[in-house]
C-alpha positions as CSV (number, residue, x, y, z in Angstrom):
1,M,-4.6,-7.9,1.9
2,K,-1.9,-6.0,0.2
3,T,-1.7,-6.0,-3.6
4,N,0.0,-4.0,-6.3
5,C,-1.3,-1.1,-8.4
6,E,-2.1,-2.4,-11.9
7,S,-0.8,0.8,-13.4
8,C,2.5,1.3,-11.6
9,S,3.0,-1.7,-9.3
10,M,3.2,0.3,-6.2
11,P,2.0,-1.7,-3.1
12,I,-1.6,-0.8,-2.2
13,E,-4.2,-1.9,0.4
14,S,-7.2,-2.3,-1.9
15,G,-8.6,-1.6,-5.4
16,P,-6.8,-1.9,-8.7
17,Y,-4.9,1.4,-8.7
18,C,-3.0,3.6,-6.2
19,G,-3.8,7.2,-5.5
20,Y,-1.1,8.4,-7.8
21,C,-2.6,6.7,-10.8
22,V,-6.2,7.9,-10.5
23,D,-7.9,11.2,-11.1
24,S,-10.1,13.0,-8.6
25,E,-13.0,10.7,-9.5
26,G,-11.0,7.5,-8.9
27,K,-10.6,6.7,-12.6
28,L,-7.3,5.6,-14.1
29,Q,-5.4,8.6,-15.6
30,P,-4.8,8.6,-19.3
31,F,-1.7,6.7,-20.6
32,E,0.1,9.9,-21.6
33,D,-0.3,11.4,-18.1
34,R,0.9,8.2,-16.4
35,F,3.8,7.7,-18.9
36,A,5.1,11.3,-18.4
37,K,5.0,10.9,-14.6
38,M,6.6,7.5,-14.6
39,V,9.4,8.8,-16.9
40,D,10.0,11.7,-14.6
41,W,10.2,9.2,-11.7
42,Q,12.8,7.1,-13.6
43,L,14.9,10.3,-14.3
44,K,14.9,11.1,-10.6
45,R,16.0,7.6,-9.7
46,N,18.7,7.6,-12.4
47,P,19.4,11.1,-13.9
48,K,22.4,9.9,-15.8
49,A,20.3,7.6,-18.0
50,G,18.8,10.5,-20.0
51,R,15.3,11.0,-21.2
52,A,15.4,8.5,-24.2
53,Q,16.6,5.7,-21.9
54,A,14.1,6.5,-19.2
55,E,11.3,6.5,-21.8
56,K,12.5,3.1,-23.2
57,E,12.7,1.6,-19.7
58,T,9.3,3.0,-18.7
59,L,7.6,1.6,-21.9
60,A,9.0,-1.8,-21.2
61,F,7.9,-1.7,-17.6
62,M,4.4,-0.5,-18.4
63,A,4.0,-3.2,-21.0
64,K,4.1,-5.8,-18.2
65,L,1.4,-4.1,-16.1
66,P,-2.3,-5.2,-16.4
67,A,-3.5,-1.6,-16.9
68,W,-1.4,-1.0,-19.9
69,K,-0.4,-4.2,-21.6
70,E,-3.2,-3.9,-24.1
71,N,-3.0,-0.1,-24.5
72,A,-2.9,0.9,-28.2
73,E,-0.6,3.9,-27.6
74,L,1.9,1.8,-25.6
75,R,1.9,-0.8,-28.3
76,R,2.4,1.9,-31.0
77,R,5.4,3.3,-29.1
78,L,7.0,0.0,-28.5
79,S,6.8,-0.8,-32.3
80,L,8.7,2.4,-33.3
């Protein structure tokens, strides 16, 4: 059964997270690491948006995902 990664929403076969979102031990990478990589991905998709816009969009996207919706750092950044 296919499902989606709880950290980035990428389609996966099993487990809560995809291979991009976990460390070598299979644990979810820290918020800062995932956020930086997801912002970089946004910038590759839409380089004209600029870093500030990519960060804003990434925070909004991550806030909807199970792995991050209760994350204290994400909430702090959204409230700035």
